[in-house]
N, C-alpha and C positions, 0 to 999 in steps of 0.2 A: 710509935711502933712502926709506922709506914716506912721510914728510912732504914730502920733496923732490919725489916724483912727484905727490903730491896738489897741491902748490903749482904744479907745471907745468900740471896739468889746469885749475886755477882761473885760470891766466893765459890759457889758450885759451878756457875756458868759465866765465864769472864766477860762475854759480850752481851750479857743480859740487858734487855730494855723492855719497858712497859709496852705491851701491844694489846689493845682491846678490839682491834679490827679483825674479828673472827668471821670467817666466811660461812655463810648459811649452807647447811647441808641436809641431805635426806637419804633415806634408804628405800629403794624400790622393793616392795613386798611381792616376791615371786610366787607366794602362795595364792595370790589373787590375780596377778597380771604379769605379762612379760615386760622386760625392760624396753624392748622396741615399741610396744604398744603405748606405754606411759610416756615415753619420749615424744611420740607423735601427738598424743593428747595435749601435752604441755606446749609443744611447738605451736599448736593451733591457738593457744591462749597467750602466746608471747612470753612464756616462761622459759628462760634459758637454762638448760641443764648441761653440766660438764662432768664427765665420768671421772671419779677419783681412782687413779690408777692402782693404788695399793689396797683397795677394798673391792670385794666381790660385787656388791650391789649399791655402793655409795655414790652419790652425785652431789657436787656443789650446785647451787641454784641462785638465780637472780629473778626476782618477781616484783611487780609493782603493786601486788596485793598479797594478803596473807593466805598462804597455802592451807592453813588449818581450817579455813572455811570452805574449801573446795570439795566437790563430790569425791574426787580422787582420794583426799585425806579421810573424809568421813566414811568411805567404803573400805578403808584399809589398804588401798593400793600403794600408799606411801606412808612412811613413818618419819617425822621430823626428828632428826638425831644428829648431833655433832659428829663430825668425821672421826675424831679421836675416840668417842664413845663407842664407835662401831668396831674398834680394833680388838677389845678383849674377847668377844664371842668368837671371832675368827681365830685368835690364838688358841682358844679352848679346843677348836676343831672337833666338834661332836661327830660321831659316826653312827650310822644306822644301827638300831637295836640297842644302843647304850641307854643307861639310866643316868640322868644329869640332874644335879642339884643347883638351883639358883638361890643363893643364901640370902640375898637382899634384893628382891626381884622388882618390887613396885617402883614406878608405874608400868614397867614392862618392856622398856626399849630393848634390853638384852635378852629377856625371856622370849619375846616374839622373834628376835633375830636368831636365837638358837634353834627354835622350831623351824624357821625358814631355811636355815642352812642345811638341814636334813629333811626338808619337805615333810615335816610332821612324822618322821620315822624314828624319833627318839622319844623316850618318856622323860618328861620334865617335872620335877617337884619344885615348886616355887614357894619361898617363905617371905613373910613380912609381918611386922608387929602392929601396923597401923590399919584400923578398919577403913578409914577414908582412902588410904593408899591402895589397899587391896581392892576396893571398889573400882579405882582407876585401872588397876591391873586387869581385873575381870573385863572391864569395858574394852581395853586394848586387845586382850586375847580374842575376844569375840569379833572386834572390828577387823583384826588381822587374820582371821580364819585359822587360829591355832586350835588344834583338836587333841593335843597330847599332853596337856598340862594339868597337874593337880596342885591346888593352892592350900597351904596351911597358914593360919594366923599363929605364928610361932616365932619366938626369939631364936635366931640362928645359933646362938651360943649353946643351945640345948638340942641341936639338930640330931644328935646321936639317939635321942629318945624316940625317933621315928623307927629305929630298928632296921634301917635300910643301908646297904653298902652301895656306894655310887662309883660308876666308872670315871666320871668327870664332875668337877665342881667349879662353878664360877662364884667368886666372892668379890663383887664390886662393892667395896666396903663403904659404909657411912664414913664421911671424912669432913675436913674443914672446907673443902672446895678450893677455889683459887680466884685470883683477882679479876679474871675475865667475866665472872658471873655477877658481880656487884660493883658499882662505881666506887663505893667507899669500903670495899672488902679489906684493903690493906690497913685501914685505920681501926677496924673492928676486931682483928685477930691478934693473938699473942701466942708465944711458945708454950705456955702452960695449957692452952686449949689443944694444941697439937699433941702434947704428951698425954692428955686425958683421952683423946680419941684413940691414940695408939694402944692404950690399955684395953679398950674394947676390941680393937682390931686384932690384937694378939689372941684374945679369947675366942674370937670367931674363927681365926685360922686354926687354932688348936682343935676346935669342935669339927671343923671341916676335915682335917686330916684323920680324925677318929672315924669319920663316916666314909672315907675312901677305901676302895679295894686296894690290895697290894699292887704297886706299879700304877695306881690311878693318878690322874692329873688334877691339880688345883691351880686355877688362874686367879691371882690376886691383883686387883686394880683399884686405883683411887683417882679422883680428879683433883687431888692435892699435889702441890709441888714441894711439900715439906718433908725433909728427910726423916723426921720423927715418925711420920705416918707411912713412910715408904721404905727406904733402904734400912733404917734402923729396925723396923718391924721384920723385914726379911732376915736381917742378921740374927734377931731373936729366934726366928723360926729355925734357922740353920743350927743355932746353938741348943735348942730345946726340943726340936721335933725330928722325927726320922724322915727327913726330906732331902732332896737334892734339886738344884736348879737346872733347867734345860733351856736351850735357846728359844726365844719367842719367834724368831724369823720375821720380825716386824721390819717392813721396808721403809719405815719413817721414824724419826726421832733419834735421840742420842743414847748410847750405852751409858749406864750409870757409873759414877766414879766410886772407887773403893777407899778413898781417903776424904772424909767430909768433916768439916769443923774440927780438924786435927784428930779425928778418930779413924783408926785403921780398921777397915772392914774386910770380911772374907773376900778373896779375889773373885769368887764365883758371882758376886753381886754385879760384876761387869756384865752379866747376862740380863740384868733388869734394863728396862727401857723407860726413858722419860720424854714426854712430848712437851716441848717449850712453845708457848704461844707466839713469841716473837720470831721463832724460826720457821713455824709451820702454818700460821694463820688458823690454827685450831685451838680449842681450849686446852689447858694444861691437863696432862694425864701421866700416870705411872702404871707400868704393867710388868708382871713377873709370872713365870710359869714354873710350877713346882711339881715334882713327882714323888709319891710316897715310896720309900725304899722297900 
């Protein structure tokens, strides 16, 4: 299966090559500390920080020790988060006073980021189905000084049962992941797995659109590089839901192709973005921004 998957990637991206050399990155939590203050603290500890130009609060870092054991991490001044993972919340672009749904929130990287982007001036409803993951979410919300979030242990496919209409929704969907996350990932995955995940992802998008106000925004993202979970899901949404795609304005990554595996897709799918690890030094990611008509 490994060679088959690599061949698929090369069909989508002609210069594809395996790259697992992903740069370590973090997000400075401005709910707890200023960027200037944390940069100074880490300089004193010989931790090298490099600002990520396309992110508001993201930094690459180099350290001779684990940052997860530092007081700065334990007190919520930083959140260890891949650079690509920081993009979807910025694309969502929450505004003060809005009500935001995070459909698959635990362990809280993007939930805490949404709160930070608006300095706790948005209301966040966070969903997850796993008790242990919700405990991790609660710990991260407390650690990062988030004060505007309500957690429900709930399957996001039934989010409309909450009876709430949202201004914006983030669906960082459960997915197959990508080869940067496990050494033997390519040997363990197959196309049927991707199709199975896509069925769930479609259900979640349908539920999310039901919960949106008219003209509301849903950002769909995965850390999958598989078209079955990415472009093909978006094509299904365009065919079956009352949505339109809008530009993400992401300053990193490639615009998605509209002809994949000999399937002709809606030209609007060119507005979707894919982050390739071999081009960016980040983990793989897919991001699209939808508006309810």
